[in-house]
DSSP file (Angstrom, degrees, kcal/mol; ACC not computed):
  #  RESIDUE AA STRUCTURE BP1 BP2  ACC     N-H-->O    O-->H-N    N-H-->O    O-->H-N    TCO  KAPPA ALPHA  PHI   PSI    X-CA   Y-CA   Z-CA
    1    1 A M              0   0    0      0, 0.0     2,-0.4     0, 0.0    34,-0.0   0.000 360.0 360.0 360.0 134.5   34.6   -9.0  -19.0
    2    2 A H        -     0   0    0      2,-0.0     2,-0.5     0, 0.0     0, 0.0  -0.915 360.0-149.9-114.5 136.3   38.3   -8.5  -18.3
    3    3 A Y        -     0   0    0     -2,-0.4     4,-0.1     1,-0.1    36,-0.0  -0.887   8.2-149.8-107.0 134.0   40.1   -5.3  -18.8
    4    4 A S  S    S+     0   0    0     -2,-0.5     2,-0.3     2,-0.1    -1,-0.1   0.584  81.9  47.5 -76.9 -10.0   43.8   -5.4  -19.8
    5    5 A H  S    S-     0   0    0     33,-0.2     2,-0.4     5,-0.0    -2,-0.1  -0.881  91.6-101.5-128.3 158.7   44.4   -2.0  -18.1
    6    6 A S    >>  -     0   0    0     -2,-0.3     4,-0.8     1,-0.1     3,-0.6  -0.649  21.3-138.5 -77.7 134.6   43.5   -0.5  -14.8
    7    7 A V  G >4 S+     0   0    0     -2,-0.4     3,-0.7     1,-0.2    -1,-0.1   0.867 105.4  58.3 -59.5 -35.2   40.6    1.9  -14.9
    8    8 A K  G 34 S+     0   0    0      1,-0.2    -1,-0.2     3,-0.0    -2,-0.0   0.827 104.0  52.2 -62.1 -31.1   42.6    4.1  -12.5
    9    9 A D  G <4 S+     0   0    0     -3,-0.6     2,-0.5     2,-0.0    -1,-0.2   0.703  92.3  88.4 -78.0 -19.5   45.4    4.3  -15.0
   10   10 A R    <<  -     0   0    0     -4,-0.8     2,-0.6    -3,-0.7    -5,-0.0  -0.693  58.6-166.8 -89.1 123.2   43.2    5.4  -17.8
   11   11 A R        -     0   0    0     -2,-0.5     2,-0.3     0, 0.0    -3,-0.0  -0.953  14.3-145.7-108.2 120.4   42.6    9.1  -18.2
   12   12 A M        -     0   0    0     -2,-0.6     2,-0.1     1,-0.1    41,-0.0  -0.646  13.4-123.8 -88.7 143.7   39.7    9.9  -20.6
   13   13 A N     >  -     0   0    0     -2,-0.3     4,-2.0     1,-0.1     3,-0.4  -0.425  26.6-107.9 -80.7 162.6   39.8   13.0  -22.8
   14   14 A E  H  > S+     0   0    0      1,-0.2     4,-2.7     2,-0.2     5,-0.3   0.877 116.9  57.9 -60.9 -38.8   37.0   15.5  -22.6
   15   15 A A  H  > S+     0   0    0      1,-0.2     4,-2.3     2,-0.2    -1,-0.2   0.910 108.6  46.8 -59.7 -40.3   35.6   14.6  -26.0
   16   16 A S  H  > S+     0   0    0     -3,-0.4     4,-2.5     2,-0.2    -1,-0.2   0.908 111.6  50.6 -67.2 -41.3   35.0   11.0  -24.8
   17   17 A V  H  X S+     0   0    0     -4,-2.0     4,-2.4     2,-0.2    -2,-0.2   0.914 111.4  47.5 -64.0 -42.3   33.5   12.1  -21.5
   18   18 A V  H  X S+     0   0    0     -4,-2.7     4,-2.6     2,-0.2     5,-0.2   0.904 111.6  51.9 -65.0 -41.4   31.1   14.4  -23.4
   19   19 A E  H  X S+     0   0    0     -4,-2.3     4,-2.6    -5,-0.3    -2,-0.2   0.927 110.7  47.8 -58.8 -44.9   30.2   11.6  -25.8
   20   20 A I  H  X S+     0   0    0     -4,-2.5     4,-2.6     2,-0.2     5,-0.2   0.923 112.7  47.9 -62.2 -45.1   29.5    9.2  -22.8
   21   21 A R  H  X S+     0   0    0     -4,-2.4     4,-2.3     1,-0.2    -2,-0.2   0.909 113.5  47.4 -67.5 -40.6   27.3   11.8  -21.1
   22   22 A L  H  X S+     0   0    0     -4,-2.6     4,-1.6     2,-0.2    -1,-0.2   0.922 113.3  48.9 -63.2 -44.3   25.3   12.6  -24.3
   23   23 A A  H  <>S+     0   0    0     -4,-2.6     5,-2.9     1,-0.2    -2,-0.2   0.915 112.9  46.5 -62.6 -45.4   24.9    8.9  -25.0
   24   24 A R  H ><5S+     0   0    0     -4,-2.6     3,-1.4     3,-0.2    -1,-0.2   0.885 110.3  53.7 -66.2 -39.0   23.7    8.2  -21.4
   25   25 A H  H 3<5S+     0   0    0     -4,-2.3    -1,-0.2     1,-0.3    -2,-0.2   0.821 109.3  49.6 -63.1 -32.1   21.3   11.2  -21.6
   26   26 A Q  T 3<5S-     0   0    0     -4,-1.6    -1,-0.3    -5,-0.1    -2,-0.2   0.371 129.9 -95.8 -89.6   4.2   19.9    9.8  -24.8
   27   27 A G  T < 5 +     0   0    0     -3,-1.4    -3,-0.2     1,-0.2    -2,-0.1   0.586  63.7 161.2  99.4  11.5   19.4    6.3  -23.1
   28   28 A A      < -     0   0    0     -5,-2.9    -1,-0.2    -6,-0.1     2,-0.2  -0.348  42.7-109.7 -65.4 147.2   22.4    4.3  -24.1
   29   29 A L     >  -     0   0    0      1,-0.1     4,-2.0    -2,-0.0     5,-0.2  -0.485  13.1-127.3 -80.0 146.7   23.0    1.3  -21.9
   30   30 A L  H  > S+     0   0    0      1,-0.2     4,-2.6     2,-0.2     5,-0.2   0.891 109.6  54.5 -56.0 -43.2   25.9    1.2  -19.5
   31   31 A R  H  > S+     0   0    0      2,-0.2     4,-2.3     1,-0.2    -1,-0.2   0.906 107.3  49.8 -63.6 -43.2   27.1   -2.2  -20.9
   32   32 A E  H  > S+     0   0    0      1,-0.2     4,-2.1     2,-0.2    -1,-0.2   0.935 115.0  43.5 -60.7 -45.6   27.3   -0.8  -24.5
   33   33 A L  H  X S+     0   0    0     -4,-2.0     4,-2.4     1,-0.2     6,-0.2   0.870 111.1  55.5 -70.0 -35.0   29.3    2.2  -23.4
   34   34 A S  H  X>S+     0   0    0     -4,-2.6     4,-1.3    -5,-0.2     5,-1.2   0.924 111.2  44.0 -63.1 -44.3   31.5    0.1  -21.2
   35   35 A E  H  <5S+     0   0    0     -4,-2.3    -2,-0.2     2,-0.2    -1,-0.2   0.880 113.4  51.4 -68.7 -38.6   32.4   -2.2  -24.1
   36   36 A K  H  <5S+     0   0    0     -4,-2.1    -2,-0.2    -5,-0.2    -1,-0.2   0.894 120.6  32.0 -64.1 -41.6   32.9    0.8  -26.4
   37   37 A Y  H  <5S-     0   0    0     -4,-2.4    -1,-0.2     2,-0.2    -2,-0.2   0.492 104.1-123.5 -99.3  -6.7   35.3    2.7  -24.1
   38   38 A G  T  <5S+     0   0    0     -4,-1.3     2,-0.3     1,-0.3   -33,-0.2   0.839  72.3 110.6  67.5  34.7   36.9   -0.3  -22.4
   39   39 A V  S   <S-     0   0    0     -5,-1.2    -1,-0.3    -6,-0.2    -2,-0.2  -0.849  73.3 -83.2-132.2 169.3   36.1    0.7  -18.9
   40   40 A T     >  -     0   0    0     -2,-0.3     4,-2.0     1,-0.1     5,-0.1  -0.246  33.6-116.3 -73.5 161.4   33.7   -0.8  -16.3
   41   41 A M  H  > S+     0   0    0      1,-0.2     4,-2.6     2,-0.2     5,-0.2   0.876 117.7  56.7 -63.2 -37.7   30.0    0.0  -16.1
   42   42 A G  H  > S+     0   0    0      2,-0.2     4,-2.4     1,-0.2    -1,-0.2   0.900 104.7  52.2 -59.4 -41.0   30.5    1.7  -12.8
   43   43 A H  H  > S+     0   0    0      1,-0.2     4,-2.2     2,-0.2    -2,-0.2   0.934 110.7  47.3 -60.8 -47.5   33.1    4.0  -14.4
   44   44 A I  H  X S+     0   0    0     -4,-2.0     4,-2.6     1,-0.2    -2,-0.2   0.901 111.2  51.6 -59.6 -42.9   30.6    5.0  -17.1
   45   45 A S  H  X S+     0   0    0     -4,-2.6     4,-1.8     1,-0.2    -1,-0.2   0.907 110.5  47.8 -62.6 -43.9   27.9    5.5  -14.5
   46   46 A R  H  X>S+     0   0    0     -4,-2.4     5,-1.9     2,-0.2     6,-1.4   0.866 112.4  50.2 -69.0 -35.3   30.2    7.8  -12.4
   47   47 A I  H ><5S+     0   0    0     -4,-2.2     3,-1.3     4,-0.2    -2,-0.2   0.957 110.0  49.0 -64.3 -50.1   31.2    9.8  -15.5
   48   48 A A  H 3<5S+     0   0    0     -4,-2.6    13,-2.2     1,-0.3    -2,-0.2   0.820 111.1  50.8 -61.6 -32.0   27.6   10.3  -16.6
   49   49 A A  H 3<5S-     0   0    0     -4,-1.8    -1,-0.3    11,-0.2    -2,-0.2   0.577 114.6-115.3 -82.0 -10.0   26.6   11.5  -13.1
   50   50 A G  T <<5S+     0   0    0     -3,-1.3    -3,-0.2    -4,-0.6    -2,-0.1   0.555  83.9 120.6  88.9   8.3   29.5   14.0  -13.0
   51   51 A E  S   <S+     0   0    0     -5,-1.9     2,-0.4    -6,-0.2    -4,-0.2   0.804  76.5  44.4 -75.8 -27.9   31.3   12.2  -10.1
   52   52 A M  S    S+     0   0    0     -6,-1.4    -2,-0.2     1,-0.2     4,-0.1  -0.908 125.5   8.3-113.0 145.8   34.3   11.8  -12.4
   53   53 A Y  S >  S+     0   0    0     -2,-0.4     3,-1.5     1,-0.1    -1,-0.2   0.922  72.4 174.3  54.3  51.8   35.7   14.5  -14.6
   54   54 A P  T 3  S+     0   0    0      0, 0.0    -1,-0.1     0, 0.0    -2,-0.1   0.713  72.4  57.0 -64.8 -20.5   33.3   17.2  -13.0
   55   55 A T  T 3  S+     0   0    0      2,-0.0     2,-0.1     0, 0.0    -2,-0.1   0.641  88.7  94.0 -86.0 -12.2   34.9   20.0  -15.0
   56   56 A Y  S <  S-     0   0    0     -3,-1.5   -41,-0.0     1,-0.1   -43,-0.0  -0.378  76.3-113.8 -78.9 160.2   34.2   18.4  -18.4
   57   57 A G        +     0   0    0     -2,-0.1   -36,-0.2   -43,-0.0    -1,-0.1  -0.026  59.6  88.9 -84.4-172.1   31.1   19.3  -20.4
   58   58 A G  S    S-     0   0    0    -37,-0.1     2,-0.2   -38,-0.1   -39,-0.1  -0.069  81.0 -57.3 101.4 158.0   28.0   17.3  -21.4
   59   59 A P        -     0   0    0      0, 0.0     2,-0.3     0, 0.0   -34,-0.2  -0.491  51.5-140.1 -71.9 136.0   24.6   16.7  -19.8
   60   60 A L        -     0   0    0     -2,-0.2     2,-0.5   -11,-0.1   -11,-0.2  -0.718  22.0-109.4 -92.0 144.2   24.8   15.2  -16.3
   61   61 A T    >   -     0   0    0    -13,-2.2     3,-0.7    -2,-0.3     2,-0.2  -0.629  38.0-134.0 -69.9 122.4   22.3   12.5  -15.3
   62   62 A Q  T 3  S-     0   0    0     -2,-0.5     5,-0.2     1,-0.3    -1,-0.0  -0.588  80.4  -4.3 -82.7 141.0   20.0   14.2  -12.7
   63   63 A D  T 3> S-     0   0    0     -2,-0.2     4,-2.5     3,-0.1    -1,-0.3   0.902  85.1-177.4  42.1  50.5   19.3   12.3   -9.5
   64   64 A H  H <> S+     0   0    0     -3,-0.7     4,-0.7     1,-0.2    -2,-0.1   0.867  71.2  39.9 -47.1 -54.4   21.2    9.5  -11.1
   65   65 A Y  H  4 S+     0   0    0      1,-0.2     3,-0.3     2,-0.2    -1,-0.2   0.854 116.2  50.5 -73.2 -31.8   20.7    6.8   -8.4
   66   66 A K  H  4 S+     0   0    0     -3,-0.2    -1,-0.2     1,-0.2    -2,-0.2   0.833 112.0  47.3 -72.0 -31.1   17.1    7.7   -7.6
   67   67 A S  H  < S+     0   0    0     -4,-2.5    -1,-0.2    -5,-0.2    -2,-0.2   0.538  84.6 114.7 -89.6  -5.5   16.1    7.5  -11.3
   68   68 A Q     <  -     0   0    0     -4,-0.7     3,-0.1    -3,-0.3    -3,-0.0  -0.422  39.5-177.6 -65.1 135.6   17.9    4.2  -12.0
   69   69 A T        +     0   0    0      1,-0.1     8,-3.4    -2,-0.1     2,-0.3   0.541  68.7  36.3-107.0 -13.2   15.5    1.4  -12.8
   70   70 A H  B    S-A   76   0A   0      6,-0.3     6,-0.2    21,-0.0    -1,-0.1  -0.950  81.0-114.2-137.1 156.2   18.1   -1.3  -13.1
   71   71 A C    >   -     0   0    0      4,-2.5     3,-1.8    -2,-0.3    -2,-0.1  -0.214  47.1 -89.8 -78.4 177.0   21.3   -2.2  -11.4
   72   72 A L  T 3  S+     0   0    0      1,-0.3   -41,-0.1     2,-0.1    -1,-0.1   0.763 129.3  52.4 -62.7 -24.9   24.7   -2.1  -13.1
   73   73 A R  T 3  S-     0   0    0      2,-0.1    -1,-0.3   -43,-0.0    -2,-0.0   0.402 123.2-103.4 -92.0   2.8   24.2   -5.7  -14.2
   74   74 A G  S <  S+     0   0    0     -3,-1.8     2,-0.3     1,-0.3    -2,-0.1   0.502  70.3 144.1  93.1   6.2   20.8   -5.1  -15.7
   75   75 A H        -     0   0    0      1,-0.1    -4,-2.5     6,-0.0    -1,-0.3  -0.616  54.3-113.6 -78.6 135.3   18.5   -6.5  -13.0
   76   76 A E  B     -A   70   0A   0     -2,-0.3     2,-0.9    -6,-0.2    -6,-0.3  -0.439  20.9-124.3 -73.0 139.2   15.3   -4.5  -12.6
   77   77 A Y        +     0   0    0     -8,-3.4     2,-0.3    -2,-0.1    -1,-0.1  -0.759  47.3 156.4 -85.0 110.8   14.8   -2.7   -9.3
   78   78 A T    >   -     0   0    0     -2,-0.9     3,-0.8     1,-0.0     4,-0.3  -0.811  59.7 -99.0-123.9 170.2   11.5   -3.9   -8.0
   79   79 A S  G >  S+     0   0    0     -2,-0.3     3,-0.5     1,-0.3    -2,-0.0   0.816 125.8  48.3 -62.0 -30.0   10.2   -4.0   -4.4
   80   80 A E  G 3  S+     0   0    0      1,-0.2    -1,-0.3     3,-0.0    -3,-0.1   0.711 112.1  49.2 -80.5 -19.5   11.2   -7.7   -4.2
   81   81 A N  G <  S+     0   0    0     -3,-0.8    11,-2.4    11,-0.1     2,-0.4   0.196  91.7  93.2-108.8  16.2   14.6   -7.1   -5.7
   82   82 A I  E <   -B   91   0B   0     -3,-0.5     2,-0.4    -4,-0.3     9,-0.2  -0.924  44.9-174.9-115.3 136.5   15.9   -4.2   -3.5
   83   83 A V  E     -B   90   0B   0      7,-2.6     7,-1.8    -2,-0.4     2,-0.6  -0.998  19.7-142.6-122.5 127.5   17.8   -4.4   -0.3
   84   84 A I  E     +B   89   0B   0     -2,-0.4     2,-0.4     5,-0.2     5,-0.2  -0.805  27.7 168.3 -92.8 121.1   18.5   -1.1    1.5
   85   85 A K  E >   -B   88   0B   0      3,-2.5     3,-1.5    -2,-0.6    -2,-0.1  -0.985  68.3  -9.6-137.2 125.0   21.9   -0.9    3.0
   86   86 A H  T 3  S-     0   0    0     -2,-0.4    -1,-0.1     1,-0.3     3,-0.1   0.843 128.7 -57.5  59.0  34.3   23.5    2.3    4.4
   87   87 A G  T 3  S+     0   0    0      1,-0.2     2,-0.4     0, 0.0    -1,-0.3   0.577 116.6 109.5  76.4  10.0   20.6    4.3    2.9
   88   88 A R  E <  S-B   85   0B   0     -3,-1.5    -3,-2.5    -5,-0.0     2,-0.3  -0.913  71.0-115.6-119.7 146.3   21.3    3.0   -0.6
   89   89 A R  E     -B   84   0B   0     -2,-0.4     2,-0.4    -5,-0.2    -5,-0.2  -0.590  34.1-174.9 -75.0 136.5   19.4    0.7   -2.9
   90   90 A N  E     -B   83   0B   0     -7,-1.8    -7,-2.6    -2,-0.3     2,-0.5  -0.974  30.5-108.4-131.0 149.1   21.2   -2.6   -3.7
   91   91 A C  E  >  -B   82   0B   0     -2,-0.4     4,-2.2    -9,-0.2    -9,-0.2  -0.651  19.1-155.7 -81.4 120.9   20.2   -5.3   -6.0
   92   92 A R  H  > S+     0   0    0    -11,-2.4     4,-2.6    -2,-0.5     5,-0.2   0.887  93.7  53.3 -62.9 -42.0   19.1   -8.5   -4.1
   93   93 A R  H  > S+     0   0    0    -12,-0.4     4,-2.4     2,-0.2    -1,-0.2   0.919 110.1  46.4 -61.4 -45.6   19.9  -10.7   -7.0
   94   94 A C  H  > S+     0   0    0      2,-0.2     4,-2.4     1,-0.2    -1,-0.2   0.893 112.9  50.9 -63.1 -40.6   23.4   -9.4   -7.4
   95   95 A K  H  X S+     0   0    0     -4,-2.2     4,-2.6     2,-0.2    -2,-0.2   0.928 111.1  47.4 -61.8 -45.6   24.0   -9.7   -3.7
   96   96 A N  H  X S+     0   0    0     -4,-2.6     4,-2.7     2,-0.2    -2,-0.2   0.891 112.0  50.2 -62.8 -42.4   22.8  -13.3   -3.7
   97   97 A E  H  X S+     0   0    0     -4,-2.4     4,-2.2     2,-0.2    -1,-0.2   0.901 112.7  46.8 -65.4 -40.4   25.0  -14.2   -6.7
   98   98 A L  H  X S+     0   0    0     -4,-2.4     4,-2.5     2,-0.2    -2,-0.2   0.917 112.1  49.8 -66.7 -44.2   28.0  -12.6   -5.0
   99   99 A D  H  X S+     0   0    0     -4,-2.6     4,-2.5     1,-0.2    -2,-0.2   0.917 112.0  48.8 -60.3 -44.3   27.2  -14.4   -1.7
  100  100 A N  H  X S+     0   0    0     -4,-2.7     4,-2.6     2,-0.2    -2,-0.2   0.906 110.4  50.0 -65.2 -41.2   26.9  -17.7   -3.6
  101  101 A A  H  X S+     0   0    0     -4,-2.2     4,-2.3     2,-0.2    -2,-0.2   0.913 112.4  48.1 -63.1 -42.4   30.2  -17.2   -5.4
  102  102 A R  H  X S+     0   0    0     -4,-2.5     4,-2.4     2,-0.2    -2,-0.2   0.919 112.2  49.2 -63.7 -43.0   32.0  -16.4   -2.1
  103  103 A R  H  X S+     0   0    0     -4,-2.5     4,-2.1     1,-0.2    -2,-0.2   0.913 111.7  48.4 -64.2 -43.7   30.5  -19.5   -0.5
  104  104 A M  H  X S+     0   0    0     -4,-2.6     4,-2.5     2,-0.2    -1,-0.2   0.891 111.9  49.5 -64.0 -39.8   31.5  -21.7   -3.4
  105  105 A K  H  X S+     0   0    0     -4,-2.3     4,-2.8     2,-0.2    -2,-0.2   0.905 109.5  51.6 -64.7 -41.3   35.0  -20.3   -3.3
  106  106 A K  H  X S+     0   0    0     -4,-2.4     4,-2.0     2,-0.2    -1,-0.2   0.881 111.5  46.8 -62.8 -40.1   35.3  -20.9    0.4
  107  107 A R  H  X S+     0   0    0     -4,-2.1     4,-2.3     2,-0.2    -2,-0.2   0.906 112.4  50.1 -66.6 -42.7   34.2  -24.5    0.0
  108  108 A A  H  X S+     0   0    0     -4,-2.5     4,-2.3     2,-0.2    -2,-0.2   0.914 111.6  48.1 -62.9 -42.9   36.6  -25.1   -2.9
  109  109 A D  H  X S+     0   0    0     -4,-2.8     4,-1.8     1,-0.2    -1,-0.2   0.905 110.6  51.6 -63.7 -40.9   39.4  -23.6   -0.8
  110  110 A A  H  X S+     0   0    0     -4,-2.0     4,-0.8     2,-0.2    -2,-0.2   0.886 111.5  47.3 -62.4 -41.6   38.5  -25.8    2.2
  111  111 A K  H  < S+     0   0    0     -4,-2.3     3,-0.4     1,-0.2    -2,-0.2   0.884 111.2  51.0 -67.2 -40.2   38.5  -28.9    0.0
  112  112 A A  H  < S+     0   0    0     -4,-2.3    -2,-0.2     1,-0.2    -1,-0.2   0.838 112.0  47.0 -66.6 -33.1   41.8  -28.0   -1.6
  113  113 A G  H  <        0   0    0     -4,-1.8    -1,-0.2     1,-0.2    -2,-0.2   0.650 360.0 360.0 -82.6 -15.5   43.4  -27.5    1.8
  114  114 A A     <        0   0    0     -4,-0.8    -1,-0.2    -3,-0.4    -2,-0.2   0.455 360.0 360.0 -86.8 360.0   42.0  -30.8    3.3
């Protein structure tokens, strides 16, 4: 998904922040909220956890990262799919996909330069 604006440039109003927090509290998916509000899933996650707009109202997700069962891209956190780095859980599948994409780009760049 491509956003035509920078997330940093977008300032959300309090009503939208409260709506997002209520929706996340009631189980709405990050992807749905991301598409509805035109911001990244990470942005939605940080709003729901109170990391962004901490003075605005609405229920905050408690122990947000500990209670997550899926990564931002929807892969389930299982013992086989978790990599611990710097004390945080990371999705092994996302890491592998990112590593593969970087490797493919590096190969393509090398071929183009040769």
